[in-house]
C-alpha positions as CSV (number, residue, x, y, z in Angstrom):
1,M,11.8,57.0,12.3
2,K,8.2,56.9,11.2
3,S,9.2,55.9,7.6
4,A,11.4,53.1,9.0
5,L,8.5,51.9,11.2
6,K,6.1,51.9,8.2
7,L,8.6,49.9,6.2
8,A,9.0,47.4,9.0
9,C,5.2,47.0,9.3
10,A,4.9,46.7,5.5
11,A,7.6,44.0,5.5
12,T,5.9,42.1,8.3
13,L,2.5,42.3,6.5
14,L,4.1,41.2,3.2
15,G,5.8,38.2,5.0
16,T,2.4,37.2,6.6
17,I,0.7,37.4,3.2
18,T,3.5,35.4,1.6
19,T,3.4,32.7,4.3
20,T,-0.4,32.5,4.0
21,L,-0.1,32.1,0.2
22,Q,2.5,29.4,0.6
23,A,0.5,27.5,3.3
24,K,-1.9,25.8,0.8
25,Q,-0.6,22.3,-0.1
26,Q,-1.8,20.2,-3.0
27,F,-2.3,16.6,-2.0
28,C,-2.6,14.3,-5.0
29,V,-4.8,11.2,-4.4
30,F,-4.8,7.9,-6.3
31,D,-8.2,6.4,-6.4
32,L,-9.3,4.0,-9.1
33,V,-12.7,5.6,-9.3
34,G,-11.6,9.2,-8.8
35,T,-13.5,11.6,-6.5
36,Q,-16.3,9.0,-5.9
37,G,-13.9,6.4,-4.3
38,D,-13.3,5.4,-0.7
39,V,-9.7,6.6,-0.7
40,Y,-10.8,10.1,-1.8
41,A,-13.5,10.1,0.8
42,L,-11.0,9.4,3.6
43,M,-8.7,12.1,2.2
44,K,-11.5,14.7,2.5
45,D,-11.7,13.9,6.2
46,Y,-7.9,14.0,6.3
47,S,-7.8,17.5,4.8
48,L,-10.2,18.8,7.4
49,A,-8.2,17.3,10.2
50,A,-5.0,18.8,8.7
51,K,-6.3,22.3,9.3
52,G,-5.7,21.7,13.0
53,W,-2.0,20.9,12.2
54,G,-1.5,24.2,10.4
55,A,-2.0,22.9,6.8
56,D,-4.4,24.0,4.1
57,I,-4.8,21.0,1.9
58,E,-6.3,21.0,-1.6
59,L,-7.1,17.6,-3.0
60,K,-6.5,16.5,-6.6
61,A,-7.7,13.0,-7.7
62,Y,-5.8,10.8,-10.1
63,T,-6.9,7.5,-11.6
64,D,-3.4,6.8,-13.0
65,E,-0.9,6.1,-10.2
66,R,2.1,6.3,-12.5
67,V,1.3,9.9,-13.6
68,L,0.6,10.9,-10.0
69,T,4.0,9.5,-8.8
70,E,5.8,11.4,-11.5
71,D,4.0,14.6,-10.6
72,F,5.0,14.1,-6.9
73,K,8.6,13.5,-7.8
74,A,8.5,16.7,-10.0
75,G,7.2,18.7,-7.0
76,K,3.7,19.3,-8.7
77,C,2.2,17.6,-5.6
78,D,3.2,18.5,-2.1
79,G,1.7,15.3,-0.8
80,A,0.6,12.0,-2.4
81,S,-1.6,9.1,-1.5
82,I,-0.3,6.0,-3.4
83,T,0.1,2.3,-2.9
84,G,2.9,1.0,-0.7
85,M,4.5,-0.9,-3.6
86,R,4.7,2.3,-5.6
87,G,5.9,4.1,-2.5
88,R,8.8,1.8,-1.9
89,Q,11.0,4.0,-4.1
90,F,10.5,6.9,-1.6
91,N,10.8,4.8,1.6
92,H,12.4,1.3,1.4
93,F,11.5,0.5,5.1
94,V,7.8,1.3,4.9
95,G,7.5,0.0,1.3
96,S,8.6,-3.4,2.5
97,I,5.4,-4.0,4.5
98,D,3.9,-5.5,1.3
99,A,6.5,-8.2,1.2
100,I,5.3,-11.6,0.1
101,G,3.8,-13.6,3.0
102,A,5.1,-11.2,5.6
103,L,1.8,-10.4,7.2
104,P,-0.7,-13.3,7.1
105,S,-3.7,-11.3,8.1
106,M,-5.1,-7.8,7.8
107,K,-5.7,-7.8,11.5
108,L,-1.9,-8.2,12.1
109,A,-1.2,-5.6,9.4
110,V,-3.2,-3.0,11.2
111,K,-1.4,-3.7,14.4
112,V,1.9,-3.2,12.7
113,M,0.8,0.0,11.0
114,Q,-0.5,1.4,14.4
115,M,2.9,0.5,16.0
116,L,4.8,2.3,13.2
117,A,2.8,5.5,14.0
118,D,4.7,5.7,17.3
119,P,7.2,8.6,17.5
120,R,10.1,6.2,18.1
121,F,9.8,5.2,14.4
122,A,9.8,8.9,13.3
123,A,13.4,8.6,11.8
124,D,12.4,5.6,9.8
125,M,9.5,7.6,8.2
126,K,11.9,10.0,6.6
127,H,14.2,9.7,3.6
128,G,15.7,12.9,2.4
129,N,12.9,15.4,1.9
130,Y,10.3,12.6,1.6
131,E,8.3,11.6,4.6
132,I,5.7,9.0,5.3
133,A,2.7,10.8,6.8
134,G,0.6,7.7,7.3
135,I,0.3,4.0,6.5
136,V,-3.2,2.5,5.8
137,P,-4.3,-1.0,4.9
138,V,-5.8,-1.7,1.4
139,G,-6.5,-5.3,2.3
140,D,-5.3,-8.9,1.8
141,A,-4.1,-9.7,-1.7
142,F,-5.7,-12.9,-3.1
143,L,-5.0,-14.8,-6.3
144,F,-7.8,-14.5,-8.8
145,I,-7.7,-17.5,-11.2
146,N,-9.7,-18.0,-14.4
147,D,-9.9,-21.8,-13.8
148,R,-10.4,-23.6,-10.5
149,S,-8.2,-26.4,-11.8
150,I,-5.2,-24.1,-11.0
151,N,-5.5,-25.3,-7.4
152,T,-1.8,-25.7,-6.6
153,I,1.4,-23.8,-7.2
154,A,2.6,-26.5,-9.5
155,K,-0.4,-26.0,-11.8
156,A,0.4,-22.3,-12.1
157,A,3.5,-23.3,-14.1
158,G,3.2,-22.0,-17.7
159,K,0.2,-19.8,-16.9
160,K,0.2,-16.1,-17.6
161,I,0.2,-13.9,-14.5
162,A,-0.1,-10.1,-14.5
163,V,2.8,-8.4,-12.6
164,L,3.1,-4.7,-11.9
165,D,5.8,-3.5,-14.2
166,Y,7.5,-1.5,-11.5
167,D,7.6,-4.3,-8.8
168,T,10.7,-6.5,-9.1
169,A,9.4,-8.7,-6.3
170,Q,6.4,-9.9,-8.3
171,K,8.4,-10.7,-11.4
172,K,10.8,-12.8,-9.4
173,L,8.1,-14.7,-7.6
174,V,6.3,-15.5,-10.9
175,Q,9.6,-16.8,-12.4
176,Q,10.1,-19.0,-9.3
177,V,6.8,-20.8,-9.8
178,G,7.6,-21.3,-13.5
179,A,4.8,-19.0,-14.7
180,Q,4.9,-16.4,-17.5
181,A,5.0,-12.8,-16.3
182,V,2.8,-10.3,-18.2
183,S,3.6,-6.7,-17.6
184,A,0.7,-4.6,-16.3
185,D,-0.1,-1.7,-14.1
186,I,-2.9,-0.8,-11.7
187,T,-4.9,0.9,-14.5
188,N,-5.0,-2.2,-16.7
189,F,-4.3,-5.4,-14.8
190,G,-8.0,-6.0,-14.1
191,A,-8.8,-5.5,-17.8
192,K,-6.1,-8.0,-18.8
193,F,-7.7,-10.6,-16.5
194,N,-11.2,-9.8,-17.7
195,N,-10.4,-10.2,-21.4
196,G,-8.3,-13.3,-21.0
197,Q,-4.9,-11.9,-21.6
198,V,-3.7,-13.3,-18.3
199,D,-4.9,-16.4,-16.3
200,I,-4.0,-15.1,-12.8
201,I,-3.8,-11.8,-11.0
202,G,-3.2,-10.8,-7.4
203,A,-5.6,-8.2,-6.0
204,P,-7.4,-7.1,-2.8
205,A,-11.1,-7.6,-2.3
206,A,-11.5,-3.8,-2.5
207,V,-11.1,-3.8,-6.3
208,F,-13.5,-6.7,-7.0
209,R,-16.4,-4.4,-7.8
210,P,-14.7,-1.3,-9.3
211,L,-12.7,-3.5,-11.7
212,E,-15.7,-5.9,-12.4
213,L,-13.4,-8.9,-11.8
214,H,-16.4,-11.2,-11.9
215,K,-16.1,-11.0,-15.7
216,G,-12.6,-12.5,-15.6
217,L,-13.7,-15.2,-13.1
218,G,-16.6,-16.2,-15.3
219,T,-18.2,-19.6,-14.3
220,K,-14.9,-21.5,-14.0
221,G,-12.7,-19.1,-12.0
222,A,-12.2,-18.5,-8.3
223,I,-10.6,-16.4,-5.7
224,V,-8.1,-18.4,-3.7
225,N,-8.9,-17.7,-0.1
226,Y,-5.4,-17.4,1.2
227,P,-3.7,-14.0,1.5
228,I,-0.3,-13.8,-0.3
229,L,0.5,-10.4,1.0
230,Q,-1.0,-7.3,2.6
231,V,-1.5,-4.3,0.2
232,S,-0.8,-1.0,2.0
233,G,-1.3,2.6,1.1
234,N,1.1,5.4,1.9
235,L,0.6,9.1,2.5
236,L,3.8,10.8,1.4
237,I,4.8,14.4,1.8
238,H,7.6,16.7,0.8
239,T,8.5,17.6,4.4
240,N,9.6,21.1,3.7
241,K,6.2,21.9,2.2
242,F,4.3,21.4,5.5
243,P,4.5,22.9,9.0
244,E,7.0,21.6,11.5
245,G,5.8,18.4,13.1
246,F,3.1,17.8,10.6
247,G,4.2,14.3,9.7
248,Q,3.9,13.0,13.3
249,K,0.5,14.6,13.8
250,S,-0.6,13.1,10.6
251,R,0.6,9.6,11.5
252,T,-1.1,9.8,14.8
253,W,-4.4,10.8,13.2
254,I,-4.2,8.0,10.6
255,K,-3.5,5.5,13.4
256,G,-6.9,6.4,14.8
257,Q,-8.6,5.8,11.5
258,L,-7.3,2.3,11.0
259,P,-10.1,0.5,12.9
260,R,-12.6,2.2,10.5
261,A,-10.5,1.2,7.5
262,F,-10.3,-2.4,8.8
263,T,-14.1,-2.6,9.1
264,I,-14.7,-1.2,5.6
265,L,-12.2,-3.5,4.0
266,G,-13.7,-6.5,5.9
267,K,-17.1,-5.7,4.6
268,M,-15.8,-5.5,1.0
269,K,-14.5,-9.1,1.3
270,Q,-17.8,-10.3,2.8
271,D,-19.7,-8.7,0.0
272,I,-18.0,-10.9,-2.6
273,P,-20.4,-13.7,-3.4
274,A,-19.5,-17.0,-1.7
275,K,-19.5,-18.9,-5.0
276,Y,-16.2,-17.2,-6.0
277,W,-14.2,-18.3,-3.0
278,M,-12.0,-21.4,-3.1
279,D,-10.3,-22.6,0.2
280,V,-6.8,-23.9,0.4
281,P,-6.5,-27.3,2.2
282,E,-4.8,-26.9,5.6
283,A,-2.2,-29.5,4.6
284,D,-1.0,-27.2,1.8
285,K,-0.7,-24.0,3.8
286,V,2.7,-24.8,5.4
287,G,4.1,-25.5,2.0
288,Y,2.9,-22.1,0.8
289,Q,4.4,-20.4,3.8
290,K,7.7,-22.0,3.3
291,M,7.8,-21.1,-0.4
292,M,6.9,-17.4,0.4
293,R,9.4,-17.3,3.2
294,E,12.2,-18.5,0.9
295,A,11.3,-16.0,-1.7
296,R,11.2,-13.2,0.9
297,I,14.6,-14.1,2.3
298,S,16.1,-14.2,-1.2
299,M,14.6,-10.9,-2.1
300,T,15.8,-9.3,1.2
301,K,19.3,-10.4,0.4
302,E,19.0,-8.8,-3.0
303,G,17.9,-5.5,-1.4
304,I,14.4,-5.6,-2.8
305,Y,13.0,-5.8,0.8
306,N,14.3,-3.9,3.8
307,K,16.1,-6.1,6.3
308,K,15.0,-4.1,9.4
309,M,11.3,-4.3,8.3
310,M,11.6,-8.0,7.7
311,T,12.9,-8.5,11.2
312,L,10.1,-6.4,12.6
313,L,7.4,-8.4,10.7
314,W,9.0,-11.7,11.8
315,R,8.7,-10.6,15.4
316,A,5.1,-9.5,14.8
317,R,4.2,-12.9,13.3
318,C,5.8,-14.9,16.1
319,A,4.3,-12.7,18.8
320,E,0.9,-13.7,17.3
321,N,1.7,-17.3,16.8
322,A,4.8,-18.5,18.6
323,A,4.2,-22.1,17.5
324,N,4.8,-21.3,13.8
325,F,7.7,-23.3,12.4
326,E,9.6,-20.2,11.4
327,C,9.9,-18.8,14.9
328,S,12.7,-21.2,15.8
329,L,14.6,-20.1,12.7
330,K,17.1,-17.2,12.5
331,D,17.0,-16.2,8.8
332,E,14.8,-13.1,9.3
333,Q,15.9,-12.0,12.7
């Protein structure tokens, strides 16, 4: 009897030790400037908070998002912090937040992201063993042009535009305006603009300083002060590598951090010298909205964007501005 009891105790102790050893999760973080960046700083706070949800997170910084994504797929990362466009392959619903023209302001984007943290969307956050553990804003994406004379869509025809090689939506939009798509990724699209390989890029204000985009703007270039989409960031996890209920606790915590992120990103835009900004005439804005809307509808039909998300974002836009022309139309309902 005593031997059996000792064996039982030993088995329990071994199980406890094994569970403890398995409890540490590696979270891989994409940040253009590595461990010194704002994303990595937020993730350090996140890892501390996660201890309260039963996780023991170890951070690993990546400056190449493609490599990180492959490591996450291969199971080398239990969790990953990547852009929403790259994350679309793991969750089509959430990955469609970045749809062209779908969110006209970062303020509205934050509202939508906070709403999606509600438990009623928990099922939408999961796809197989992948789970969205949080959605964060990266900021409005603006067009950076190397010549202010490119001040209409028509004048973009024939120009070279950098497109992320994994995002079909960008390629289709560039084709639609008659421009020339030049394949790029997050690690080199800024350099392509700076050295003149492309005439136009789309980017959030957050990368202006890290990528030294003033070099590409030079004395003739400008940033078109009209958001074409909202860039988002995804926290993704392999659900089975984390404690039960971790995903929802994580999403709730991230929701509470969004006002902080909104303030930081707003300051990044304000810090860009005023001389670089070029406003779009009010008379032209409706035309841009219609063009982006048509592109969005077409790409939703093709399955590039998620229909349920497009309906949700249409409702969010019309709740904010019911007078908008699109609110009487049914295409995205």
